[in-house]
C-alpha positions in Angstrom: 137.7 5.0 138.4 137.1 8.4 139.8 133.4 9.2 140.1 132.2 12.8 140.2 129.1 14.8 140.3 129.2 18.0 138.3 126.9 20.9 137.7 126.4 21.3 133.9 123.7 23.3 132.1 121.9 23.9 135.4 121.7 20.2 136.3 123.7 18.1 138.8 124.9 15.0 137.0 127.1 12.0 137.8 130.1 11.1 135.7 133.7 9.8 135.6 136.9 11.7 135.2 139.1 11.0 132.1 142.1 12.5 130.3 144.1 13.2 133.4 141.1 14.6 135.2 140.8 17.4 132.6 137.6 16.0 131.1 134.4 14.4 132.4 132.2 11.8 130.8 128.6 12.0 131.9 126.9 8.7 132.7 123.8 9.8 130.8 125.8 10.0 127.6 127.2 6.5 127.7 124.8 4.3 129.6 121.3 3.2 128.5 119.9 3.5 132.0 119.5 7.1 133.1 121.0 7.8 136.5 120.0 11.1 137.9 122.4 11.1 140.9 125.4 9.3 142.2 123.2 7.6 144.8 121.1 6.3 141.9 124.1 4.8 140.2 125.6 3.3 143.4 122.3 1.6 144.3 121.3 0.4 140.8 124.3 -0.1 138.6 125.2 -3.4 137.0 128.7 -4.9 136.5 128.4 -4.5 132.7 128.0 -0.8 133.2 131.1 -0.6 135.2 132.9 -2.5 132.5 131.7 0.1 129.9 132.9 2.9 132.1 136.3 1.3 132.6 136.7 0.8 128.9 135.9 4.5 128.3 138.4 5.5 130.9 141.0 3.2 129.2 140.2 4.9 125.9 139.1 1.6 124.4 136.3 3.3 122.6 135.3 7.0 122.2 132.7 8.8 124.4 131.5 12.4 124.6 133.8 14.4 126.8 133.2 17.7 128.5 136.0 20.0 129.6 136.3 20.5 133.4 136.4 24.3 132.6 132.7 24.0 131.5 131.4 22.3 134.7 131.4 22.9 138.4 132.3 20.0 140.6 130.0 19.5 143.6 130.1 16.8 146.3 130.1 13.4 144.7 127.1 12.5 146.9 125.2 15.8 147.5 122.7 14.3 150.0 123.2 11.1 151.9 120.4 8.4 152.1 120.9 8.1 155.8 122.8 10.0 158.4 126.6 9.7 158.0 128.2 7.1 160.3 131.3 8.6 162.0 134.1 7.0 164.1 135.4 8.9 167.1 139.0 8.9 168.4 140.1 6.3 165.9 143.7 7.5 165.9 145.7 7.2 169.2 147.2 10.6 168.9 143.7 12.2 168.4 142.4 10.2 171.3 145.2 11.8 173.5 144.5 15.3 172.4 140.8 14.8 172.9 141.4 13.6 176.4 143.7 16.5 177.3 142.0 19.4 175.5 138.3 18.5 175.3 137.8 16.5 178.5 140.5 18.1 180.7 142.4 14.9 181.1 139.4 12.9 182.3 138.5 10.5 179.5 139.1 6.8 179.7 140.4 5.0 176.6 137.4 3.2 175.2 137.7 -0.5 174.9 135.3 -0.6 171.9 134.9 1.6 168.8 133.2 4.9 169.4 130.4 5.6 166.8 128.3 8.7 166.3 126.4 10.1 163.4 125.9 13.5 161.7 123.4 14.9 159.2 124.2 14.7 155.5 121.1 16.5 154.1 123.3 18.9 152.2 126.9 17.9 151.7 129.2 20.7 150.8 131.6 20.0 147.8 135.0 21.1 146.8 135.7 24.9 146.5 132.3 25.6 148.1 132.0 27.9 151.1 131.3 26.4 154.5 128.8 28.3 156.6 130.5 28.3 159.9 127.4 29.4 161.9 129.9 31.5 163.9 127.1 33.6 165.4 125.8 30.4 167.1 129.2 28.9 168.0 132.6 30.6 167.4 134.6 27.4 168.1 134.6 26.0 164.6 136.9 23.1 163.9 138.1 20.9 161.0 138.8 17.2 160.8 140.3 15.5 157.7 139.1 11.9 157.3 138.9 9.1 154.8 135.2 8.2 154.1 134.1 4.8 152.8 131.1 4.6 150.5 129.2 1.4 150.7 128.3 -0.2 147.3 126.1 -3.2 148.1 123.9 -4.3 150.9 125.7 -5.9 153.8 124.3 -7.3 157.0 125.0 -9.9 159.8 124.9 -12.7 157.3 128.0 -11.4 155.5 131.3 -13.2 156.2 134.3 -11.2 157.1 136.3 -12.1 154.0 133.4 -10.6 151.9 133.4 -7.2 153.6 135.7 -5.7 151.0 133.4 -6.5 148.2 130.8 -4.2 149.8 132.9 -1.1 149.3 132.1 1.1 146.3 134.9 3.5 146.9 136.7 6.0 149.1 136.6 9.8 149.3 137.8 12.7 151.5 135.5 13.9 154.3 135.9 17.0 156.4 134.0 16.5 159.7 133.3 20.1 160.6 132.5 20.6 164.3 131.1 23.3 166.6 133.1 22.5 169.6 131.3 24.7 172.2 128.0 23.1 171.3 129.6 19.6 171.3 131.2 20.2 174.7 127.9 21.3 176.3 126.0 18.2 175.3 126.4 14.6 176.6 126.7 13.4 173.0 128.2 14.9 169.8 125.3 14.8 167.3 124.2 18.5 167.4 127.7 20.0 167.4 128.5 17.9 164.3 125.3 18.4 162.4 124.8 22.1 161.7 123.7 22.7 158.1 126.8 22.4 155.9 129.0 20.7 158.4 129.4 17.6 156.1 132.0 18.3 153.5 133.1 15.7 150.9 134.9 15.3 147.6 136.3 16.0 145.1 135.5 12.5 143.8 134.9 8.9 144.9 137.7 6.6 143.8 136.5 3.1 143.2 137.7 0.4 145.6 139.3 -1.7 142.9 142.0 0.9 142.6 143.2 0.1 146.2 144.3 -2.9 148.1 142.1 -3.8 151.1 142.7 -1.5 154.1 145.1 0.8 152.1 147.7 2.8 153.9 147.1 6.4 152.8 148.9 9.6 153.8 146.3 12.0 155.3 146.8 15.7 155.9 145.0 19.0 156.6 146.2 22.6 156.1 144.7 25.8 157.2 145.7 28.9 155.2 148.6 26.8 153.8 149.9 25.7 157.2 150.0 21.9 157.9 147.9 21.1 160.9 147.3 17.3 160.7 149.6 14.8 159.1 149.3 11.0 159.5 148.6 7.7 157.7 145.6 5.4 157.8 147.8 2.5 158.8 147.7 4.1 162.3 143.9 3.7 162.6 142.9 1.9 165.8 140.1 0.1 163.8 140.8 -0.7 160.1 138.3 -0.1 157.3 137.2 -3.7 157.0 136.9 -4.2 160.7 134.7 -1.1 161.0 132.3 -2.3 158.3 132.2 -5.8 159.7 131.5 -4.6 163.2 128.7 -2.3 162.1 127.1 -4.9 159.9 126.8 -7.3 162.9 124.3 -4.8 164.3 122.8 -2.9 161.4 122.2 -3.4 157.7 124.4 -1.1 155.6 123.0 -0.1 152.2 124.4 1.2 148.9 125.3 4.8 149.3 125.9 4.7 153.0 128.9 6.8 154.1 131.3 5.8 156.9 133.8 8.5 158.0 136.7 6.7 159.6 138.2 9.1 162.0 140.8 12.0 162.2 144.4 12.2 163.4 145.7 14.8 165.9 146.2 18.4 165.0 142.6 19.6 165.0 142.0 23.2 166.2 140.9 22.2 169.7 144.2 20.3 170.2 146.4 23.4 170.3 147.1 25.5 173.5 145.4 27.9 173.0 142.9 26.4 170.6 143.2 27.5 166.9 139.6 27.5 165.7 138.5 28.6 162.2 137.5 32.1 161.3 135.6 33.6 158.4 137.9 33.7 155.3 140.1 30.8 156.4 140.9 28.2 153.8 141.0 24.5 154.7 142.7 21.9 152.5 142.1 18.2 153.2 144.5 16.0 151.3 144.5 12.2 151.1 146.9 10.1 149.0 145.1 8.9 145.9 142.0 10.9 146.7 142.9 14.4 145.7 142.4 17.7 147.6 139.2 18.9 149.2 139.5 22.7 149.5 137.0 25.0 151.1 136.7 28.5 152.6 134.8 29.5 155.7 132.0 32.0 155.0 
């Protein structure tokens, strides 16, 4: 299933896409329990409710449908419960460009996975403008990534073979970065966490529509020009391994977001760098997850 959050009649409401993604069914119209956000649904839903939604999607019984022309799609999760967990240099080619262009060649290949976090207080959705904060830092960069949305509590008691059951679904994430700010600090948090630098959507596709650790083509374009192009099979640390490693140290809860890393081709990787400017359009495309399109304000 493809879970969306839409703005309809001045409310932001969770739903599922139907009819070739031309219609949306609001959860409030078909489920007895009233879910006021996607976070509510991810945390509280029951299996029988998923079964109802799947039957609606398969047209096994009718449900009220709203044309996508009558709604505005926003980020599937508009505000994260916790800071978003991000994975650094998780593609070998991006590790190399980071070494050369960001650290002037002085950066040892890490033996262990690199984790950092960024704020998700307001997550920008598809076709929304990104505030580049160019007056603070003109070195604005893009990073297309696959994000995992956790669907059930998972901690150090969870066995590796059960990790996949904790995934609610996958979505596209654009890890916007202020590179000058990032470079000046000894850690990346501030440069990654300006308001509006978390961009996600257009929907969350449920994990049952993929095999475990799927190989997905991933691409970004700026003003129609392809900048990044790779496949998730080239990740240094696979999805299940990331979740398992994190859960050894911390409890992951429903609604938590893990952004799994970006391939080479980011703006800082070019010589000279090709950072974003006001008016630039960024498209993030992932196989099976749609297109996340935004413009820099």
